[in-house]
C-alpha positions as CSV (number, residue, x, y, z in Angstrom):
1,M,-38.3,90.3,116.5
2,H,-35.5,88.0,117.7
3,P,-35.2,84.9,115.3
4,H,-35.3,82.4,118.2
5,R,-38.5,83.9,119.6
6,L,-40.0,83.9,116.1
7,R,-39.1,80.2,115.6
8,T,-40.7,79.4,119.0
9,I,-43.9,81.2,118.0
10,E,-44.1,79.5,114.6
11,A,-43.5,76.0,116.1
12,T,-46.1,76.5,118.8
13,A,-48.6,77.8,116.2
14,L,-48.0,74.9,113.9
15,L,-48.5,72.3,116.6
16,A,-51.7,74.0,117.8
17,A,-53.0,74.1,114.2
18,V,-52.2,70.5,113.6
19,A,-54.0,69.5,116.8
20,H,-57.1,71.3,115.8
21,L,-57.1,70.1,112.2
22,A,-56.7,66.5,113.3
23,C,-60.1,66.8,115.0
24,L,-62.0,68.2,112.0
25,P,-64.1,65.9,109.8
26,R,-62.7,65.1,106.4
27,V,-64.2,67.4,103.7
28,A,-63.9,67.0,99.9
29,C,-61.8,70.0,99.1
30,G,-62.0,69.3,95.4
31,Q,-65.7,70.3,95.3
32,E,-66.6,73.5,93.6
33,H,-67.9,76.2,96.0
34,D,-69.1,79.6,95.1
35,A,-66.5,82.1,96.3
36,D,-69.1,84.8,97.0
37,E,-71.1,82.4,99.1
38,L,-68.0,81.5,101.1
39,A,-67.2,85.2,101.6
40,K,-70.7,85.7,102.8
41,Q,-70.4,82.9,105.3
42,L,-67.1,84.2,106.6
43,A,-68.8,87.6,107.4
44,N,-71.2,85.7,109.6
45,P,-69.7,84.6,113.0
46,V,-72.3,81.8,113.4
47,A,-72.3,80.4,109.9
48,A,-72.3,76.6,109.4
49,L,-68.8,76.7,108.0
50,I,-65.7,75.0,109.5
51,S,-62.8,77.5,109.3
52,V,-59.4,77.9,110.9
53,P,-58.2,81.5,110.8
54,F,-54.6,82.4,111.6
55,Q,-54.7,86.1,112.4
56,L,-51.4,87.8,112.7
57,N,-51.5,91.3,114.4
58,Y,-48.8,93.9,114.8
59,D,-49.2,96.8,117.2
60,D,-46.8,99.7,117.5
61,Y,-46.3,101.1,121.0
62,G,-43.8,103.8,120.2
63,R,-40.7,104.2,122.3
64,D,-39.3,101.0,120.7
65,G,-42.3,99.0,121.9
66,E,-44.0,96.5,119.7
67,K,-46.3,93.5,120.0
68,W,-46.8,90.5,117.6
69,L,-50.0,88.5,118.3
70,L,-50.9,85.4,116.3
71,N,-54.5,84.3,117.1
72,I,-55.4,80.8,116.1
73,Q,-59.2,80.8,115.9
74,P,-60.8,77.5,114.9
75,V,-64.6,77.8,114.2
76,V,-66.6,74.5,114.3
77,P,-70.4,74.4,113.9
78,I,-72.1,71.4,115.5
79,K,-75.6,70.3,114.6
80,L,-77.9,70.0,117.6
81,T,-81.3,69.5,115.8
82,D,-82.7,70.1,112.4
83,K,-83.3,73.7,113.5
84,W,-80.4,74.6,115.8
85,N,-76.6,74.6,115.6
86,V,-74.0,75.4,118.3
87,I,-71.0,77.2,117.0
88,S,-67.7,76.7,118.9
89,R,-65.3,79.6,118.5
90,T,-61.8,79.4,120.1
91,I,-59.2,82.1,120.3
92,L,-55.7,80.8,121.2
93,P,-53.1,83.7,121.3
94,V,-49.4,83.3,120.6
95,I,-47.6,86.4,121.7
96,D,-44.2,88.1,121.2
97,Q,-43.7,91.5,122.7
98,K,-41.0,94.0,123.5
99,N,-41.1,97.0,125.8
100,V,-44.8,96.7,126.2
101,V,-45.2,95.9,130.0
102,D,-41.7,96.7,131.0
103,D,-38.3,97.2,129.4
104,D,-38.0,93.5,128.7
105,S,-39.3,91.0,126.1
106,E,-41.8,88.2,126.6
107,S,-42.9,85.3,124.3
108,G,-45.4,82.5,124.7
109,L,-49.1,81.6,124.9
110,G,-51.7,84.0,126.2
111,D,-55.1,83.3,127.8
112,T,-57.6,81.4,125.7
113,V,-61.1,82.6,125.0
114,Q,-63.7,79.9,124.3
115,S,-67.2,80.8,123.2
116,F,-70.3,78.7,122.3
117,F,-73.2,80.2,120.3
118,F,-76.5,78.5,120.2
119,S,-78.0,79.7,116.9
120,P,-81.2,78.9,114.9
121,K,-80.4,77.7,111.4
122,A,-83.0,80.0,109.9
123,P,-83.0,83.8,110.3
124,T,-85.9,85.5,112.0
125,A,-88.9,86.6,110.1
126,S,-87.3,90.1,109.7
127,G,-84.0,88.5,108.4
128,W,-81.9,88.7,111.6
129,I,-79.3,86.0,112.4
130,V,-78.8,85.5,116.1
131,G,-76.7,83.5,118.4
132,I,-76.3,83.4,122.2
133,G,-74.4,81.3,124.7
134,P,-71.5,81.2,127.2
135,A,-68.0,82.5,127.0
136,A,-65.0,81.6,129.1
137,L,-61.5,82.9,129.7
138,L,-59.0,80.1,130.4
139,P,-55.6,80.9,132.1
140,T,-53.4,79.2,129.5
141,A,-50.7,82.0,129.5
142,T,-47.1,80.7,129.8
143,N,-45.9,83.9,131.3
144,D,-47.5,86.1,134.0
145,L,-47.1,89.2,131.8
146,L,-49.0,87.5,128.9
147,G,-52.1,86.6,130.8
148,Q,-54.3,87.4,133.8
149,D,-54.1,84.1,135.8
150,Q,-57.9,84.2,136.2
151,W,-60.8,81.9,135.2
152,A,-63.6,84.0,133.9
153,L,-67.2,83.2,132.7
154,G,-70.0,85.2,131.2
155,P,-72.6,85.5,128.4
156,T,-71.9,86.2,124.7
157,A,-74.3,87.1,121.9
158,V,-74.2,88.0,118.2
159,M,-76.9,89.6,116.0
160,L,-76.5,90.4,112.3
161,K,-78.3,90.8,109.0
162,Q,-77.1,90.0,105.5
163,T,-78.7,91.8,102.5
164,E,-79.1,90.7,98.9
165,S,-77.0,93.7,97.9
166,G,-74.0,92.2,99.7
167,W,-74.0,94.1,103.0
168,T,-73.5,92.4,106.4
169,Y,-73.9,94.4,109.5
170,G,-74.3,93.6,113.2
171,A,-72.5,93.2,116.5
172,L,-70.9,90.7,118.7
173,V,-70.6,91.2,122.5
174,N,-69.5,89.4,125.6
175,Q,-69.0,90.1,129.3
176,L,-66.6,88.2,131.4
177,W,-66.2,88.1,135.2
178,S,-63.6,86.3,137.3
179,V,-64.8,83.1,139.0
180,A,-61.5,81.8,140.3
181,G,-57.7,82.4,140.0
182,D,-54.8,84.0,141.7
183,D,-56.0,86.3,144.5
184,D,-53.0,88.5,144.0
185,R,-54.0,89.4,140.5
186,T,-56.7,91.9,139.5
187,D,-60.1,90.3,138.9
188,V,-61.4,90.2,135.3
189,N,-64.5,92.3,134.7
190,A,-64.5,93.2,131.1
191,M,-66.9,93.8,128.2
192,F,-66.0,93.1,124.6
193,L,-68.0,94.9,121.9
194,Q,-67.5,94.4,118.2
195,P,-69.9,96.2,115.8
196,F,-69.1,95.2,112.2
197,L,-69.9,96.2,108.6
198,T,-68.9,94.2,105.6
199,K,-69.5,94.8,101.9
200,A,-69.2,92.0,99.3
201,L,-67.4,93.2,96.1
202,G,-67.9,90.0,94.0
203,Q,-65.5,87.2,93.1
204,G,-65.0,86.3,96.7
205,R,-63.7,89.8,97.6
206,T,-64.9,91.8,100.6
207,I,-64.1,95.0,102.5
208,A,-64.8,95.1,106.2
209,L,-64.9,97.7,108.9
210,N,-65.2,97.0,112.6
211,T,-64.1,97.9,116.1
212,E,-63.0,95.4,118.7
213,S,-63.6,97.5,121.8
214,T,-62.9,96.4,125.3
215,Y,-64.1,98.1,128.5
216,D,-62.2,97.2,131.7
217,W,-64.7,97.9,134.5
218,E,-62.0,97.5,137.1
219,R,-59.8,100.2,135.6
220,Q,-62.6,102.2,133.9
221,Q,-60.7,102.1,130.7
222,W,-61.7,101.7,127.0
223,T,-59.5,100.2,124.4
224,V,-61.0,101.0,120.9
225,P,-59.1,99.8,117.8
226,I,-60.9,100.6,114.5
227,N,-60.0,98.0,111.9
228,L,-60.3,98.2,108.1
229,G,-59.5,95.2,106.0
230,Y,-59.8,93.7,102.5
231,S,-60.2,89.9,101.9
232,K,-60.3,87.4,99.1
233,V,-61.5,83.8,98.9
234,S,-59.3,81.6,96.6
235,K,-57.7,78.2,96.3
236,L,-54.3,77.1,97.4
237,G,-53.9,73.9,95.3
238,S,-57.1,72.1,96.2
239,Q,-57.6,73.8,99.6
240,L,-60.1,76.6,99.8
241,V,-58.6,79.6,101.7
242,S,-59.2,83.3,102.5
243,W,-56.6,86.0,102.6
244,Q,-57.0,89.3,104.4
245,G,-54.9,92.3,105.0
246,G,-55.7,95.5,106.8
247,A,-54.8,98.3,109.2
248,R,-56.1,99.7,112.5
249,Y,-56.1,102.9,114.4
250,Y,-56.6,103.1,118.2
251,A,-59.2,105.7,118.9
252,E,-58.8,105.0,122.6
253,A,-56.2,103.1,124.5
254,P,-54.7,103.0,128.0
255,D,-51.7,105.2,128.8
256,G,-48.7,103.8,127.1
257,G,-50.9,101.7,124.8
258,P,-50.6,101.2,121.0
259,D,-51.4,103.9,118.5
260,W,-51.8,101.9,115.3
261,G,-51.4,98.4,114.0
262,L,-51.6,95.9,111.1
263,R,-53.4,92.7,110.5
264,F,-52.9,89.8,108.1
265,T,-55.2,86.7,108.2
266,F,-54.9,83.4,106.5
267,T,-58.0,81.2,106.8
268,L,-58.4,77.5,105.9
269,L,-62.0,76.8,104.8
270,F,-63.8,73.4,105.0
271,P,-67.3,73.9,103.5
272,K,-69.7,71.0,103.7
């Protein structure tokens, strides 16, 4: 990656992170929190835990093509009533790519995905945790090749179960349709499907397997990366954090798409 583009990405990511963190309530980071409980909450997309993941992805496209993607993903639970929360989940992508769309390089912001999950605080009688709400695609891309120049809306839902033996399993799904945007660009009509399986290993350690599959109804094309990762909850000074590293294999991708990739995630944790 060109040093100038890397500095641009780092500066943009830092500014976005500071802006999000400035809006978060102050939390006493010095409090002792059980690492296993935090790891369990991290495995639950609708847990009542404020977190700010910085997810760095690398995808190899062959023929000298590569893509670096930094997803800034603040998760903020908001209390609605004594029985209900709404969970705000934002994905703000910062992208640097070379020989992916053409024989050139592009850097900048991609399109933002914003989701809100309305979730009961207590699981169902059979132990299922559920959340449902709206999702939106916002055309925040700074380059035509990094986004779709479309506004899109649709439903999103998650359902999962966490067992006493340390297993978490479930799935998250959304469907987005274009509602406005550039008429010269292809409409968005895409489904995202993420089945996931996580095993707690103790001492804040987990191993996770998931797919982050997307089906493009317009092009009738699946993209199916299979991710395997290992994570650990720890402290950085007085700040609670989680570290994760992993790899992925693309079981299905468009022509010219990636074959494999890597992922490293650093997450700031703000338990109540």
